[in-house]
N, CA, C and O atoms as a CHARMM CRD file, in Angstrom:
* protein
*
  220
    1    1 MET  N    -61.47300  24.69900 -82.83800 PROA 1      0.00000
    2    1 MET  CA   -61.78800  23.33300 -83.20300 PROA 1      0.00000
    3    1 MET  C    -60.49300  22.54600 -83.42400 PROA 1      0.00000
    4    1 MET  O    -59.49600  23.06600 -83.92600 PROA 1      0.00000
    5    2 GLN  N    -60.55200  21.30300 -83.03800 PROA 2      0.00000
    6    2 GLN  CA   -59.42000  20.41300 -83.26100 PROA 2      0.00000
    7    2 GLN  C    -59.62300  19.71400 -84.60100 PROA 2      0.00000
    8    2 GLN  O    -60.67900  19.12700 -84.83700 PROA 2      0.00000
    9    3 VAL  N    -58.64300  19.76900 -85.46200 PROA 3      0.00000
   10    3 VAL  CA   -58.74900  19.18100 -86.79600 PROA 3      0.00000
   11    3 VAL  C    -57.69300  18.09300 -86.93200 PROA 3      0.00000
   12    3 VAL  O    -56.52100  18.30200 -86.62000 PROA 3      0.00000
   13    4 THR  N    -58.13500  16.91500 -87.40800 PROA 4      0.00000
   14    4 THR  CA   -57.20100  15.82300 -87.67600 PROA 4      0.00000
   15    4 THR  C    -57.31000  15.43600 -89.13900 PROA 4      0.00000
   16    4 THR  O    -58.32900  15.67200 -89.78800 PROA 4      0.00000
   17    5 GLU  N    -56.26300  14.84900 -89.63700 PROA 5      0.00000
   18    5 GLU  CA   -56.25500  14.42000 -91.03800 PROA 5      0.00000
   19    5 GLU  C    -56.41400  12.91000 -91.08800 PROA 5      0.00000
   20    5 GLU  O    -55.65000  12.16700 -90.47100 PROA 5      0.00000
   21    6 GLU  N    -57.42500  12.46800 -91.83700 PROA 6      0.00000
   22    6 GLU  CA   -57.68800  11.03800 -91.97600 PROA 6      0.00000
   23    6 GLU  C    -56.94900  10.48600 -93.18600 PROA 6      0.00000
   24    6 GLU  O    -56.25900  11.21600 -93.89700 PROA 6      0.00000
   25    7 GLU  N    -57.10500   9.17400 -93.40800 PROA 7      0.00000
   26    7 GLU  CA   -56.50900   8.54700 -94.58700 PROA 7      0.00000
   27    7 GLU  C    -57.13900   9.15800 -95.83900 PROA 7      0.00000
   28    7 GLU  O    -58.33900   9.43100 -95.85700 PROA 7      0.00000
   29    8 GLY  N    -56.37800   9.36100 -96.83100 PROA 8      0.00000
   30    8 GLY  CA   -56.89300   9.91900 -98.07000 PROA 8      0.00000
   31    8 GLY  C    -56.85900  11.43800 -98.08100 PROA 8      0.00000
   32    8 GLY  O    -57.32400  12.05000 -99.04200 PROA 8      0.00000
   33    9 GLY  N    -56.31900  12.06600 -97.03600 PROA 9      0.00000
   34    9 GLY  CA   -56.19100  13.51000 -97.01200 PROA 9      0.00000
   35    9 GLY  C    -57.43600  14.26300 -96.54600 PROA 9      0.00000
   36    9 GLY  O    -57.46000  15.49300 -96.60100 PROA 9      0.00000
   37   10 ARG  N    -58.46400  13.55700 -96.08900 PROA 10     0.00000
   38   10 ARG  CA   -59.67100  14.23400 -95.62000 PROA 10     0.00000
   39   10 ARG  C    -59.43200  14.81800 -94.22800 PROA 10     0.00000
   40   10 ARG  O    -58.70400  14.24700 -93.41600 PROA 10     0.00000
   41   11 LEU  N    -60.05500  15.95700 -93.97100 PROA 11     0.00000
   42   11 LEU  CA   -59.93800  16.60000 -92.66600 PROA 11     0.00000
   43   11 LEU  C    -61.18100  16.29700 -91.83400 PROA 11     0.00000
   44   11 LEU  O    -62.29800  16.26800 -92.35000 PROA 11     0.00000
   45   12 ASN  N    -60.96900  16.07700 -90.55700 PROA 12     0.00000
   46   12 ASN  CA   -62.06800  15.79100 -89.64600 PROA 12     0.00000
   47   12 ASN  C    -61.98200  16.80100 -88.50700 PROA 12     0.00000
   48   12 ASN  O    -60.97500  16.86300 -87.80200 PROA 12     0.00000
   49   13 ALA  N    -63.04300  17.59400 -88.32600 PROA 13     0.00000
   50   13 ALA  CA   -63.04300  18.63300 -87.29000 PROA 13     0.00000
   51   13 ALA  C    -63.91200  18.20100 -86.11800 PROA 13     0.00000
   52   13 ALA  O    -65.03100  17.72500 -86.31000 PROA 13     0.00000
   53   14 PHE  N    -63.40300  18.36500 -84.91900 PROA 14     0.00000
   54   14 PHE  CA   -64.12500  18.02900 -83.69400 PROA 14     0.00000
   55   14 PHE  C    -64.46600  19.32000 -82.95600 PROA 14     0.00000
   56   14 PHE  O    -63.63800  20.22500 -82.85300 PROA 14     0.00000
   57   15 ALA  N    -65.68500  19.39500 -82.44800 PROA 15     0.00000
   58   15 ALA  CA   -66.10600  20.57600 -81.69400 PROA 15     0.00000
   59   15 ALA  C    -65.41100  20.59900 -80.33400 PROA 15     0.00000
   60   15 ALA  O    -65.06500  19.55700 -79.77900 PROA 15     0.00000
   61   16 ARG  N    -65.21600  21.80000 -79.81700 PROA 16     0.00000
   62   16 ARG  CA   -64.61500  21.95300 -78.49100 PROA 16     0.00000
   63   16 ARG  C    -65.73900  21.85900 -77.45700 PROA 16     0.00000
   64   16 ARG  O    -66.71900  22.60000 -77.52500 PROA 16     0.00000
   65   17 GLU  N    -65.58900  20.95700 -76.51800 PROA 17     0.00000
   66   17 GLU  CA   -66.62700  20.74500 -75.50600 PROA 17     0.00000
   67   17 GLU  C    -66.46200  21.73900 -74.37200 PROA 17     0.00000
   68   17 GLU  O    -65.34400  22.14800 -74.05900 PROA 17     0.00000
   69   18 PRO  N    -67.58000  22.13500 -73.74700 PROA 18     0.00000
   70   18 PRO  CA   -67.48400  23.06400 -72.61000 PROA 18     0.00000
   71   18 PRO  C    -66.87100  22.37300 -71.39200 PROA 18     0.00000
   72   18 PRO  O    -66.91600  21.14900 -71.27100 PROA 18     0.00000
   73   19 ARG  N    -66.30100  23.16900 -70.49700 PROA 19     0.00000
   74   19 ARG  CA   -65.70500  22.60600 -69.28100 PROA 19     0.00000
   75   19 ARG  C    -66.79600  22.11700 -68.34700 PROA 19     0.00000
   76   19 ARG  O    -67.88500  22.68800 -68.29700 PROA 19     0.00000
   77   20 MET  N    -66.50100  21.06300 -67.61100 PROA 20     0.00000
   78   20 MET  CA   -67.45500  20.51100 -66.65300 PROA 20     0.00000
   79   20 MET  C    -67.37500  21.29500 -65.35100 PROA 20     0.00000
   80   20 MET  O    -66.29900  21.71200 -64.92400 PROA 20     0.00000
   81   21 GLU  N    -68.53800  21.48700 -64.72500 PROA 21     0.00000
   82   21 GLU  CA   -68.60100  22.15800 -63.43000 PROA 21     0.00000
   83   21 GLU  C    -69.15500  21.19300 -62.40100 PROA 21     0.00000
   84   21 GLU  O    -70.15300  20.51900 -62.65400 PROA 21     0.00000
   85   22 VAL  N    -68.52300  21.12100 -61.25000 PROA 22     0.00000
   86   22 VAL  CA   -68.99300  20.27000 -60.16700 PROA 22     0.00000
   87   22 VAL  C    -69.85200  21.12800 -59.25100 PROA 22     0.00000
   88   22 VAL  O    -69.41100  22.16100 -58.74600 PROA 22     0.00000
   89   23 ILE  N    -71.08800  20.68200 -59.04600 PROA 23     0.00000
   90   23 ILE  CA   -72.01700  21.43100 -58.19700 PROA 23     0.00000
   91   23 ILE  C    -72.12600  20.69800 -56.86600 PROA 23     0.00000
   92   23 ILE  O    -72.50800  19.52800 -56.82200 PROA 23     0.00000
   93   24 ALA  N    -71.78900  21.38700 -55.78800 PROA 24     0.00000
   94   24 ALA  CA   -71.84900  20.77700 -54.45600 PROA 24     0.00000
   95   24 ALA  C    -73.28100  20.82700 -53.92900 PROA 24     0.00000
   96   24 ALA  O    -74.00500  21.80100 -54.13500 PROA 24     0.00000
   97   25 GLU  N    -73.67300  19.74800 -53.24000 PROA 25     0.00000
   98   25 GLU  CA   -75.01000  19.70100 -52.65400 PROA 25     0.00000
   99   25 GLU  C    -75.06500  20.57500 -51.41300 PROA 25     0.00000
  100   25 GLU  O    -74.07600  20.72100 -50.69500 PROA 25     0.00000
  101   26 LYS  N    -76.23100  21.15200 -51.17200 PROA 26     0.00000
  102   26 LYS  CA   -76.42100  21.96100 -49.98600 PROA 26     0.00000
  103   26 LYS  C    -77.00300  21.09200 -48.87100 PROA 26     0.00000
  104   26 LYS  O    -77.71400  20.12600 -49.14800 PROA 26     0.00000
  105   27 GLY  N    -76.71200  21.42000 -47.64300 PROA 27     0.00000
  106   27 GLY  CA   -77.19900  20.64700 -46.51300 PROA 27     0.00000
  107   27 GLY  C    -78.69800  20.74500 -46.32300 PROA 27     0.00000
  108   27 GLY  O    -79.32400  19.77500 -45.89500 PROA 27     0.00000
  109   28 SER  N    -79.29200  21.89100 -46.62900 PROA 28     0.00000
  110   28 SER  CA   -80.72300  22.06900 -46.40400 PROA 28     0.00000
  111   28 SER  C    -81.54500  21.19500 -47.34100 PROA 28     0.00000
  112   28 SER  O    -82.59900  20.69900 -46.94100 PROA 28     0.00000
  113   29 SER  N    -81.09400  20.99100 -48.57900 PROA 29     0.00000
  114   29 SER  CA   -81.86200  20.15600 -49.49700 PROA 29     0.00000
  115   29 SER  C    -81.85200  18.70600 -49.03000 PROA 29     0.00000
  116   29 SER  O    -82.82100  17.98200 -49.25700 PROA 29     0.00000
  117   30 ASN  N    -80.78100  18.27000 -48.38500 PROA 30     0.00000
  118   30 ASN  CA   -80.70800  16.92100 -47.85800 PROA 30     0.00000
  119   30 ASN  C    -81.73100  16.74200 -46.74400 PROA 30     0.00000
  120   30 ASN  O    -82.37800  15.69800 -46.66200 PROA 30     0.00000
  121   31 ALA  N    -81.88700  17.75200 -45.88100 PROA 31     0.00000
  122   31 ALA  CA   -82.86400  17.67500 -44.80300 PROA 31     0.00000
  123   31 ALA  C    -84.28300  17.67600 -45.36400 PROA 31     0.00000
  124   31 ALA  O    -85.14900  16.96000 -44.86000 PROA 31     0.00000
  125   32 ASN  N    -84.52800  18.47500 -46.40500 PROA 32     0.00000
  126   32 ASN  CA   -85.85000  18.49700 -47.02600 PROA 32     0.00000
  127   32 ASN  C    -86.18900  17.15500 -47.66200 PROA 32     0.00000
  128   32 ASN  O    -87.32800  16.69600 -47.57900 PROA 32     0.00000
  129   33 THR  N    -85.22200  16.53700 -48.28400 PROA 33     0.00000
  130   33 THR  CA   -85.44800  15.22900 -48.89200 PROA 33     0.00000
  131   33 THR  C    -85.78200  14.19300 -47.83100 PROA 33     0.00000
  132   33 THR  O    -86.69300  13.38300 -48.00600 PROA 33     0.00000
  133   34 ARG  N    -85.04600  14.22400 -46.74000 PROA 34     0.00000
  134   34 ARG  CA   -85.31200  13.27600 -45.65100 PROA 34     0.00000
  135   34 ARG  C    -86.70600  13.48600 -45.08300 PROA 34     0.00000
  136   34 ARG  O    -87.40700  12.51400 -44.80000 PROA 34     0.00000
  137   35 LEU  N    -87.12200  14.74100 -44.90900 PROA 35     0.00000
  138   35 LEU  CA   -88.45200  15.05000 -44.39000 PROA 35     0.00000
  139   35 LEU  C    -89.53500  14.53400 -45.33500 PROA 35     0.00000
  140   35 LEU  O    -90.54100  13.98900 -44.87800 PROA 35     0.00000
  141   36 LEU  N    -89.34300  14.69800 -46.64800 PROA 36     0.00000
  142   36 LEU  CA   -90.31600  14.18400 -47.61700 PROA 36     0.00000
  143   36 LEU  C    -90.41400  12.66300 -47.57400 PROA 36     0.00000
  144   36 LEU  O    -91.51100  12.11100 -47.65700 PROA 36     0.00000
  145   37 LEU  N    -89.28300  11.98500 -47.44500 PROA 37     0.00000
  146   37 LEU  CA   -89.30100  10.51900 -47.37600 PROA 37     0.00000
  147   37 LEU  C    -90.02000  10.02600 -46.12800 PROA 37     0.00000
  148   37 LEU  O    -90.80500   9.08000 -46.19800 PROA 37     0.00000
  149   38 ILE  N    -89.76100  10.65300 -44.99500 PROA 38     0.00000
  150   38 ILE  CA   -90.42500  10.24800 -43.74600 PROA 38     0.00000
  151   38 ILE  C    -91.92400  10.52200 -43.83900 PROA 38     0.00000
  152   38 ILE  O    -92.73400   9.69000 -43.43200 PROA 38     0.00000
  153   39 GLY  N    -92.29400  11.69300 -44.37600 PROA 39     0.00000
  154   39 GLY  CA   -93.71400  12.02000 -44.54400 PROA 39     0.00000
  155   39 GLY  C    -94.41800  11.04500 -45.46200 PROA 39     0.00000
  156   39 GLY  O    -95.55500  10.65500 -45.19600 PROA 39     0.00000
  157   40 GLY  N    -93.75600  10.64100 -46.54800 PROA 40     0.00000
  158   40 GLY  CA   -94.34600   9.66900 -47.46600 PROA 40     0.00000
  159   40 GLY  C    -94.51200   8.31100 -46.81600 PROA 40     0.00000
  160   40 GLY  O    -95.52200   7.64000 -47.03200 PROA 40     0.00000
  161   41 ALA  N    -93.54000   7.89700 -46.02400 PROA 41     0.00000
  162   41 ALA  CA   -93.63800   6.60300 -45.33800 PROA 41     0.00000
  163   41 ALA  C    -94.78300   6.61100 -44.32600 PROA 41     0.00000
  164   41 ALA  O    -95.50800   5.62400 -44.20100 PROA 41     0.00000
  165   42 VAL  N    -94.94700   7.72100 -43.60500 PROA 42     0.00000
  166   42 VAL  CA   -96.04600   7.83400 -42.63800 PROA 42     0.00000
  167   42 VAL  C    -97.38900   7.79700 -43.36900 PROA 42     0.00000
  168   42 VAL  O    -98.32600   7.14500 -42.90900 PROA 42     0.00000
  169   43 LEU  N    -97.48700   8.49100 -44.50100 PROA 43     0.00000
  170   43 LEU  CA   -98.73400   8.50900 -45.27100 PROA 43     0.00000
  171   43 LEU  C    -99.09900   7.11100 -45.76200 PROA 43     0.00000
  172   43 LEU  O   -100.25400   6.70000 -45.64900 PROA 43     0.00000
  173   44 VAL  N    -98.13600   6.38000 -46.30200 PROA 44     0.00000
  174   44 VAL  CA   -98.39400   5.02000 -46.78900 PROA 44     0.00000
  175   44 VAL  C    -98.81100   4.11700 -45.63900 PROA 44     0.00000
  176   44 VAL  O    -99.72700   3.30700 -45.78600 PROA 44     0.00000
  177   45 THR  N    -98.15000   4.24700 -44.49800 PROA 45     0.00000
  178   45 THR  CA   -98.51000   3.44200 -43.33100 PROA 45     0.00000
  179   45 THR  C    -99.93600   3.73400 -42.88900 PROA 45     0.00000
  180   45 THR  O   -100.69000   2.81100 -42.58200 PROA 45     0.00000
  181   46 CYS  N   -100.31500   5.00200 -42.85200 PROA 46     0.00000
  182   46 CYS  CA  -101.68600   5.37500 -42.46600 PROA 46     0.00000
  183   46 CYS  C   -102.70200   4.82300 -43.45200 PROA 46     0.00000
  184   46 CYS  O   -103.76000   4.34900 -43.04000 PROA 46     0.00000
  185   47 LEU  N   -102.40500   4.87300 -44.74200 PROA 47     0.00000
  186   47 LEU  CA  -103.33400   4.33500 -45.73800 PROA 47     0.00000
  187   47 LEU  C   -103.50600   2.82100 -45.58300 PROA 47     0.00000
  188   47 LEU  O   -104.61100   2.30600 -45.74900 PROA 47     0.00000
  189   48 ILE  N   -102.43600   2.11700 -45.27200 PROA 48     0.00000
  190   48 ILE  CA  -102.52900   0.67200 -45.06700 PROA 48     0.00000
  191   48 ILE  C   -103.38000   0.37300 -43.84300 PROA 48     0.00000
  192   48 ILE  O   -104.19700  -0.54700 -43.87400 PROA 48     0.00000
  193   49 ILE  N   -103.20500   1.13400 -42.76500 PROA 49     0.00000
  194   49 ILE  CA  -103.98200   0.93500 -41.53700 PROA 49     0.00000
  195   49 ILE  C   -105.45200   1.19200 -41.80900 PROA 49     0.00000
  196   49 ILE  O   -106.30200   0.43400 -41.34400 PROA 49     0.00000
  197   50 VAL  N   -105.76900   2.23700 -42.54500 PROA 50     0.00000
  198   50 VAL  CA  -107.16800   2.54400 -42.86600 PROA 50     0.00000
  199   50 VAL  C   -107.77700   1.42800 -43.71500 PROA 50     0.00000
  200   50 VAL  O   -108.92600   1.04300 -43.50400 PROA 50     0.00000
  201   51 ARG  N   -107.00500   0.91000 -44.67400 PROA 51     0.00000
  202   51 ARG  CA  -107.52000  -0.16900 -45.52700 PROA 51     0.00000
  203   51 ARG  C   -107.80800  -1.41700 -44.70000 PROA 51     0.00000
  204   51 ARG  O   -108.81500  -2.08800 -44.92300 PROA 51     0.00000
  205   52 ILE  N   -106.93800  -1.73000 -43.75200 PROA 52     0.00000
  206   52 ILE  CA  -107.15500  -2.90500 -42.89500 PROA 52     0.00000
  207   52 ILE  C   -108.36500  -2.69200 -42.00800 PROA 52     0.00000
  208   52 ILE  O   -109.13400  -3.62400 -41.77200 PROA 52     0.00000
  209   53 ALA  N   -108.54400  -1.47100 -41.51100 PROA 53     0.00000
  210   53 ALA  CA  -109.66300  -1.17100 -40.62400 PROA 53     0.00000
  211   53 ALA  C   -110.99900  -1.27200 -41.37200 PROA 53     0.00000
  212   53 ALA  O   -112.00000  -1.69400 -40.79300 PROA 53     0.00000
  213   54 ILE  N   -111.01900  -0.89300 -42.64000 PROA 54     0.00000
  214   54 ILE  CA  -112.25700  -0.92700 -43.42300 PROA 54     0.00000
  215   54 ILE  C   -112.64800  -2.36500 -43.74300 PROA 54     0.00000
  216   54 ILE  O   -113.83200  -2.69800 -43.70800 PROA 54     0.00000
  217   55 SER  N   -111.68700  -3.21800 -44.05100 PROA 55     0.00000
  218   55 SER  CA  -112.01800  -4.59500 -44.43500 PROA 55     0.00000
  219   55 SER  C   -112.03100  -5.49900 -43.25100 PROA 55     0.00000
  220   55 SER  O   -112.29100  -6.69400 -43.39000 PROA 55     0.00000
């Protein structure tokens, strides 16, 4: 712990933070995300077409 002395002689202790880790993205998850977005767009388009056809 890092300890500093404040005015009046009081001690202030700071916790030690863990090191940060950088996680690299994988290429396959990017392709899966793109596939989900395209599938969702097609589904919404089909629902709009069906709604127009019914009314």
